[in-house]
Structures are given as C-alpha cells and as structure tokens.
C-alpha positions as CSV (number, residue, x, y, z in Angstrom):
1,X,116.0,221.4,100.3
2,X,112.8,221.9,99.1
3,X,113.5,225.1,97.5
4,X,117.1,224.5,94.9
5,X,114.9,223.1,92.0
6,X,111.9,222.9,90.3
7,X,111.8,219.8,87.7
8,X,108.9,219.5,85.2
9,X,107.2,222.2,86.8
10,X,104.5,222.0,83.4
11,X,106.6,221.0,80.7
12,X,109.8,219.2,80.4
13,X,112.2,221.8,80.3
14,X,114.8,221.6,84.0
15,X,114.9,224.5,85.8
16,X,117.7,225.2,87.7
17,X,119.4,227.8,90.1
18,X,121.8,230.3,88.0
19,X,124.4,229.1,90.1
20,X,124.1,225.9,89.6
21,X,127.7,223.7,89.1
22,X,127.1,220.6,87.7
23,X,126.5,218.7,90.4
24,X,123.3,216.6,91.0
25,X,122.1,214.7,94.9
26,X,119.9,211.8,94.4
27,X,118.4,210.5,98.1
28,X,115.7,209.6,99.3
29,X,113.8,212.4,101.6
30,X,112.7,210.5,104.9
31,X,108.8,210.7,105.3
32,X,110.0,210.8,109.5
33,X,110.8,214.5,110.5
34,X,113.5,214.0,112.6
35,X,115.4,211.9,110.0
36,X,114.7,214.1,107.3
37,X,116.2,216.7,109.8
38,X,119.3,214.7,110.3
39,X,119.3,214.0,106.2
40,X,119.1,217.5,105.4
41,X,122.1,218.4,108.2
42,X,124.7,216.0,106.7
43,X,124.4,217.3,103.4
44,X,124.2,220.8,104.8
45,X,127.3,220.5,106.7
46,X,129.4,218.7,104.1
47,X,128.7,221.6,101.3
48,X,128.9,224.5,102.9
49,X,130.9,223.6,105.9
50,X,133.4,220.5,104.4
51,X,133.7,221.5,100.4
52,X,132.6,225.4,101.0
53,X,130.6,225.9,98.4
54,X,127.3,226.8,98.2
55,X,124.0,224.4,98.5
56,X,122.7,226.4,95.4
57,X,125.8,225.0,93.4
58,X,123.8,221.7,94.2
59,X,120.4,220.4,92.5
60,X,118.8,217.8,94.5
61,X,116.2,215.1,94.0
62,X,114.3,213.9,96.4
63,X,113.6,210.5,94.4
64,X,110.6,209.3,97.0
65,X,108.2,212.4,95.0
66,X,110.1,213.0,92.2
67,X,111.2,209.8,89.9
68,X,114.0,211.3,87.9
69,X,116.0,209.6,85.1
70,X,119.4,210.5,84.9
71,X,119.8,210.7,80.8
72,X,116.4,212.8,80.6
73,X,118.4,214.3,83.2
74,X,121.1,215.1,81.2
75,X,119.1,216.3,77.8
76,X,118.2,219.7,79.5
77,X,121.6,220.2,82.0
78,X,125.2,219.4,82.5
79,X,126.0,217.2,85.2
80,X,129.9,217.1,86.1
81,X,129.2,215.0,89.2
82,X,126.5,213.1,90.3
83,X,126.0,211.5,93.7
84,X,123.6,209.0,95.5
85,X,123.1,209.1,98.7
86,X,121.8,205.3,99.5
87,X,120.4,205.3,96.4
88,X,120.5,202.8,93.4
89,X,122.5,202.8,89.9
90,X,118.9,201.8,88.8
91,X,116.7,203.7,90.2
92,X,117.8,206.6,88.1
93,X,117.7,204.6,85.4
94,X,121.0,203.9,84.7
95,X,122.7,200.4,84.1
96,X,126.5,201.4,85.1
97,X,127.9,199.4,88.0
98,X,128.9,202.1,91.0
99,X,131.2,200.9,93.5
100,X,130.7,202.2,97.2
101,X,132.7,204.9,98.2
102,X,135.0,205.0,95.1
103,X,135.1,207.2,92.5
104,X,134.2,206.7,89.1
105,X,134.1,208.9,85.5
106,X,131.4,207.5,83.2
107,X,130.4,209.7,80.1
108,X,132.4,212.8,81.6
109,X,130.4,212.5,85.0
110,X,131.7,211.5,88.0
111,X,129.9,209.4,90.4
112,X,129.6,208.7,93.3
113,X,127.9,206.4,95.2
114,X,127.8,206.3,99.2
115,X,125.0,204.9,101.8
116,X,121.9,207.3,102.8
117,X,122.7,210.5,104.8
118,X,121.2,209.2,108.6
119,X,123.2,206.1,108.2
120,X,126.0,208.4,106.8
121,X,125.8,210.1,110.3
122,X,125.8,207.7,112.7
123,X,129.0,206.0,111.1
124,X,132.3,207.7,111.2
125,X,134.4,205.6,108.9
126,X,131.8,205.5,106.8
127,X,132.5,209.1,106.3
128,X,136.0,209.1,106.6
129,X,136.0,207.2,103.4
130,X,132.7,209.9,101.7
131,X,134.9,212.6,103.0
132,X,138.2,211.5,101.1
133,X,136.4,210.9,97.8
134,X,134.6,214.2,98.4
135,X,138.2,215.7,98.2
136,X,139.1,213.5,95.1
137,X,136.4,214.7,93.9
138,X,136.8,218.8,94.4
139,X,140.2,218.8,94.3
140,X,141.0,219.4,97.4
141,X,144.0,217.2,98.3
C-alpha cells in the first residue's frame, strides 16, 4: 500500500490518485513483515472483495511514517469518509470522541474507528461489527 499516495513531497500540497473518492484510511503499518502482510491483506479484501471498490479510491496513511493531521489534510483534499484502524482520534489531531465500531458524522465526514487490522483478522465478531458499519457507510443495505 505504499504506491497509493504521495504526501508532502517537498511542498504542502497533497497529491492523490485521480480515482480518489474522498475515502481516507489511517493505520499504523507494522514493522514486522508478517503482521504488515496481514494488515495489507485485510484492507485489500475489505475494499476490493467486500465493498467492490478500487484501492485507488482510498488514501492510505501510515501514521508510523507520516504524522498527518486531519485538519491539514482537509485543506488540500475533500474527505467524505475517514476510517481509523487501530488509531486514536488524538493521533490525527482531532478532539472529537469516536465510539468504536459506530459510524458517526462530524463536519460532513463519516468517521469509523475500529481495531487494528491484525486484531480484526483473528476476531470474527469484530469483523462482523466492522462489516455492518461499512455496509451502512457505503449504502449496501
């Protein structure tokens, strides 16, 4: 998931793929290759297989390598949906409280905060909760 975006490449402007649909995923890529692969596989399966969307519709931000704040990101791109996978609100510079596994709307952005992909991968009830909220968010139900 390193090729989906370029952030702050020498300037303050965020450059995204032309197919970007306003969907942002914040996560923390593991330094352990096996866990990083689990993370990537889960996100790919969710987006491509379950939601039937293109990965290019999403902006993936690894907070372990890029300390991006939501407010600065909003200045350069339109954000419709913001997904926090194993990320706390303060880590993206927001002071709102987002309940786990519950879709909320704040300032015209849908937020969904869930556990890290590696935790979800091994927990079917949590994956089901995530899937229920994604279906609502993407109007699949």
